[in-house]
C-alpha positions in Angstrom: 167.0 120.4 65.4 170.1 121.8 64.0 170.8 121.1 60.4 174.2 119.9 59.8 174.7 119.6 56.4 172.9 121.2 53.1 173.1 120.3 49.7 172.9 123.3 47.1 173.5 123.9 43.3 176.7 125.8 42.3 175.3 127.3 39.0 173.4 130.3 38.6 172.2 131.8 34.9 174.9 129.9 33.8 177.4 130.8 35.4 179.8 127.9 38.0 180.4 129.5 41.0 183.2 128.7 44.2 182.7 128.8 47.7 184.6 129.1 50.4 184.0 129.5 54.3 184.9 132.9 55.2 185.8 132.7 58.6 182.6 134.3 59.6 180.2 132.6 61.9 176.7 133.9 63.1 174.1 132.1 65.2 176.6 129.3 65.1 176.6 129.2 61.0 179.4 129.2 58.9 179.0 132.4 56.6 180.3 131.5 53.2 181.7 133.8 50.3 181.5 133.1 46.5 185.7 133.6 45.0 184.2 135.3 42.2 183.0 138.2 43.8 184.0 138.0 47.7 179.5 138.6 48.4 178.7 136.9 51.9 176.0 134.3 51.8 174.1 132.8 54.9 170.9 130.8 54.9 168.4 133.2 56.0 165.7 130.3 55.9 165.6 126.7 55.5 165.5 126.6 51.9 168.4 128.6 50.2 171.6 130.5 51.2 170.9 134.3 50.5 173.9 137.2 49.7 173.6 139.4 52.6 176.4 141.8 51.4 178.8 142.5 48.1 177.6 142.9 44.7 175.1 140.1 44.9 173.4 140.8 47.8 169.8 139.5 47.6 170.6 136.8 45.1 169.5 133.5 46.6 170.8 129.7 45.6 168.4 127.5 47.0 168.8 123.9 48.7 168.9 120.8 46.3 167.5 118.3 49.2 167.8 118.0 52.5 170.0 114.7 53.0 169.2 113.9 56.7 171.6 111.7 57.8 173.0 109.2 55.7 176.4 107.0 56.0 179.1 108.9 53.4 179.2 105.1 51.4 175.6 105.6 50.8 175.7 108.8 49.9 178.5 108.1 47.7 176.6 105.5 45.6 173.5 107.9 44.9 175.5 110.5 44.1 179.2 109.5 42.5 179.9 113.1 41.3 180.3 114.6 44.7 183.5 115.6 45.9 184.1 115.3 49.6 186.6 117.8 51.0 188.6 116.9 54.2 190.3 119.1 56.9 194.2 119.0 57.7 194.4 115.8 59.5 196.4 117.4 62.3 193.3 119.6 63.4 191.7 115.8 64.3 
């Protein structure tokens, strides 16, 4: 079964990273980039993101947990600090 979502941290060595979707996909998976160095990140295995190019190549960010299928309301009760990003409604 394909992974529908992942939860991962943004802090590495005391630095907070911001990630975005690069616009690239590989094997039906989005490739992320970090805004600080524009390194590209891909989940090479089921446990972490790995920087596959750029100055951070080889660094990893572990997934925090496997959320499975959880209704958004329950997730928000358990993790009230979660920021949910929604696309443009016109894209729906």
